C-alpha positions in Angstrom: -1.1 -11.8 14.5 -1.2 -8.4 16.2 2.4 -8.5 17.2 3.2 -8.8 13.5 1.2 -5.9 12.2 3.5 -2.9 11.6 3.0 0.4 9.9 5.9 2.0 7.7 5.3 5.7 6.9 6.6 7.1 3.8 5.3 10.7 3.8 2.9 12.7 6.0 1.9 16.0 4.6 -0.7 18.8 4.5 -1.2 20.8 1.1 -3.8 22.5 -1.0 -5.0 20.4 -3.9 -6.7 22.2 -7.0 -7.0 21.7 -10.8 -5.3 20.7 -12.8 -3.1 19.1 -10.3 -5.7 16.6 -8.8 -7.2 15.4 -12.0 -5.4 12.3 -12.5 -6.2 9.0 -14.4 -5.4 5.4 -13.4 -3.7 6.0 -10.2 -2.5 2.7 -8.7 0.2 2.3 -6.1 2.0 -0.3 -3.9 1.4 1.7 -0.9 -1.6 2.8 1.0 -3.1 6.3 1.5 -4.9 8.0 4.3 -6.8 11.2 3.2 -8.7 13.9 5.3 -9.9 17.0 3.5 -10.8 20.2 5.1 -13.5 21.0 2.6 -15.9 19.4 0.1 -15.0 19.3 -3.5 -12.5 16.4 -4.2 -13.6 12.9 -5.3 -12.5 9.7 -6.6 -13.8 7.7 -9.6 -13.6 3.9 -9.5 -14.7 1.1 -11.8 -18.2 -0.2 -10.8 -17.1 -3.8 -11.5 -16.2 -6.4 -14.0 -17.5 -5.9 -17.5 -18.7 -2.3 -16.7 -17.2 0.8 -18.3 -19.0 3.1 -15.8 -17.4 4.9 -12.9 -18.6 5.1 -9.4 -18.2 8.5 -8.0 -16.7 8.4 -4.4 -16.8 12.0 -2.9 -14.3 12.7 -0.2 -16.4 14.5 2.4 -15.1 17.3 4.7 -13.4 16.0 7.8 -14.0 12.3 7.0 -11.0 10.0 7.1 -10.4 7.7 4.4 -8.0 4.7 3.6 -7.2 3.7 0.0 -5.4 0.3 0.2 -2.5 -0.6 -2.0 -3.4 -1.9 -5.4 -6.7 0.0 -5.8 -7.0 1.8 -9.1 -8.8 5.1 -9.2 -9.1 8.5 -11.0 -9.1 11.8 -9.0 -11.4 14.9 -9.6 -11.8 18.2 -7.9 -14.1 21.2 -8.4 -12.0 23.8 -6.4 -9.2 24.3 -4.0 -9.3 22.0 -1.0 -6.9 21.7 2.0 -5.8 18.0 1.9 -3.9 16.1 4.5 -2.4 12.8 3.4 -0.2 9.9 4.6 1.5 7.4 2.3 2.3 4.2 4.2 2.7 0.4 4.0 1.1 -2.2 6.2 3.6 -4.9 7.0 3.3 -8.3 8.7 0.0 -9.5 7.4 -0.1 -11.7 4.5 -1.2 -9.9 1.3 -3.8 -12.6 0.5 -5.4 -11.9 4.0 -5.2 -8.2 3.6 -6.8 -8.2 0.1 -9.8 -10.1 1.7 -10.8 -7.1 3.8 -9.0 -4.1 2.2 -9.9 -3.9 -1.6 -11.8 -0.8 -2.0 -11.6 2.8 -0.5 -12.7 2.9 3.0 -14.5 5.8 4.7 -13.9 5.5 8.4 -16.6 5.9 10.9 -16.8 9.4 12.7 -14.3 9.7 15.4 -13.8 13.0 17.4 -10.6 11.5 18.8 -9.2 10.8 15.4 -10.2 14.0 13.9 -8.6 15.9 16.7 -5.3 14.1 16.4 -5.2 14.7 12.6 -5.9 18.4 13.0 -3.2 18.7 15.7 -0.7 17.2 13.1 -1.9 19.6 10.4 -1.3 22.5 12.7 2.2 21.3 13.3 2.9 20.8 9.7 1.5 24.2 8.8 3.9 25.8 11.4 6.8 24.2 9.6 7.5 21.5 12.1 9.7 18.7 10.5 8.5 15.3 10.5 10.6 14.0 13.5 10.4 10.9 15.5 7.6 12.3 17.7 5.5 13.4 14.8 6.1 10.1 13.1 4.8 8.3 16.2 1.7 10.5 16.1 1.0 9.8 12.4 1.4 6.1 13.1 -1.1 6.4 16.0 -3.6 7.9 13.6 -3.2 5.1 11.2 -3.5 2.4 13.8 -6.6 4.1 15.2 -8.1 4.2 11.8 -7.4 0.5 11.1 -9.0 -0.3 14.5 -12.1 1.7 13.7 -12.6 -0.1 10.4 -11.9 -3.6 11.8 -14.5 -3.1 14.4 -17.1 -2.6 11.8 -16.5 -5.9 10.2 -18.6 -8.9 10.8 -16.8 -11.4 13.0 -17.1 -14.1 10.3 -15.2 -11.9 8.0 -12.3 -11.3 10.5 -12.4 -15.1 11.3 -11.9 -15.8 7.6 -9.0 -13.4 7.3 -7.3 -15.1 10.3 -8.0 -18.5 8.6 -6.3 -17.3 5.4 -3.4 -16.1 7.4 -3.1 -19.5 9.3 -3.3 -21.4 6.0 -0.1 -19.7 5.0 1.8 -21.3 7.9 3.4 -24.1 6.0 5.0 -21.6 3.6 5.5 -18.8 6.0 9.3 -19.4 6.3 9.7 -18.9 2.7 7.5 -15.8 2.6 9.5 -14.2 5.4 12.8 -15.1 3.8 11.7 -13.6 0.4 10.5 -10.4 2.0 13.7 -10.0 3.9 16.1 -10.8 1.1 14.8 -9.4 -2.1 18.3 -8.1 -3.1 19.7 -11.6 -3.2 19.3 -14.3 -5.6 16.5 -16.5 -4.3 16.1 -20.2 -5.5 13.3 -22.5 -4.9 15.6 -25.3 -3.5 16.6 -22.9 -0.8 13.0 -21.9 0.0 11.8 -25.6 0.0 14.5 -26.4 2.6 13.3 -23.6 4.8 9.8 -25.1 4.7 11.2 -28.7 5.2 9.6 -29.8 1.9 11.1 -31.2 -1.4 11.0 -28.7 -4.2 8.2 -30.0 -6.3 5.8 -30.2 -3.3 6.9 -26.8 -2.0 6.2 -25.1 -5.3 2.7 -26.8 -5.5 1.9 -25.9 -1.9 3.1 -22.4 -2.2 0.7 -21.8 -5.2 -2.1 -23.4 -3.2 -1.6 -21.0 -0.4 -0.6 -17.8 -2.3 -2.5 -18.1 -5.5 0.8 -17.6 -7.4 4.2 -19.4 -7.9 7.2 -18.5 -5.7 8.8 -16.8 -8.7 5.7 -14.7 -9.4 5.5 -13.7 -5.7 9.3 -12.7 -5.7 8.8 -10.7 -8.9 5.7 -8.9 -7.4 7.6 -8.0 -4.2 10.7 -6.8 -6.0 8.4 -4.5 -8.2 6.6 -3.3 -5.1 10.0 -2.4 -3.3 11.3 -0.8 -6.4 8.3 1.3 -6.8 8.4 2.6 -3.1 12.1 3.3 -3.5 11.5 5.2 -6.8 9.0 7.4 -5.0 10.4 7.7 -1.5 14.2 7.8 -1.9 16.9 9.5 -3.8 18.5 6.4 -4.9 19.5 6.1 -8.6 17.7 3.7 -10.7 20.8 1.5 -11.0 21.0 1.3 -7.1 17.3 0.6 -6.9 17.7 -2.2 -9.4 20.4 -3.7 -7.2 18.5 -3.3 -3.9 15.5 -4.8 -5.2 17.1 -7.9 -6.7 16.8 -7.1 -10.5 20.5 -6.6 -10.8 20.5 -4.2 -13.8 18.5 -1.1 -14.8 17.6 -2.9 -18.0 16.0 -5.9 -16.4 14.3 -3.6 -13.8 12.8 -1.5 -16.5 11.5 -4.4 -18.6 9.8 -6.0 -15.6 8.7 -2.9 -14.0 7.1 -1.6 -17.2 5.3 -4.9 -17.8 3.8 -4.8 -14.2 3.0 -1.0 -13.9 2.6 0.3 -17.5 5.4 2.7 -16.9 9.1 2.8 -17.0 11.0 3.4 -13.7 11.9 6.9 -14.8 8.4 7.7 -15.8 7.0 6.2 -12.6 9.3 8.4 -10.5 8.1 11.5 -12.3 4.4 10.6 -11.6 2.4 12.8 -9.3 2.1 11.6 -5.8 -1.2 12.6 -4.1 
């Protein structure tokens, strides 16, 4: 399991956030965020729960490190200018159904002098104009891994055990999942996936839905939208190129599926503020 856990860094940056830049609504992304603010004043607003229209205020305290997992929807608010270090990244290798069981809400990491020192050293380098080279990327990844370890150590052993059980339960369809994730640009057919899992097609589709909570087609579409969203924000590729690379084939088809999934067209999503 641990050998399969990888971090993909999209951007690591220090900036100053203020109004109106950091007053955003319905932020939800396919990537993770790591935040550490150098002053009080910024906060997140999240839904309190199903059926409630109230928002829970989640202040981002000075020098505290936070994770916001992919898929979490939130608003941002800020009272005054704040020094803000952020990393946008993806966690690869662990099945999403297992990840969602333990990462489904913003996480305030426990205090760690070592983590804080590492972050401030990165901030200092970024402020002096050092480019994000291979060395700095490794240091950023080390911060993310350290943060994940700090959080996971707090979880009850039963919860970690359940997460591993969820991951193990995917074993029968894991060849299909791995193939899908590595071949999103290609046409992917159920008979091909069934053969990889050594099942007949009907049984494979039923087994896949039992394991993943969605059909193979739904999973493929979700992963293609995820890939397209990341490329829209973190690459200079044209929308037509992204449509091809993510398996949609045409800009028209990408736009239709992407808007249904995210509420925004690819062009509007690309223009959205990243924080």
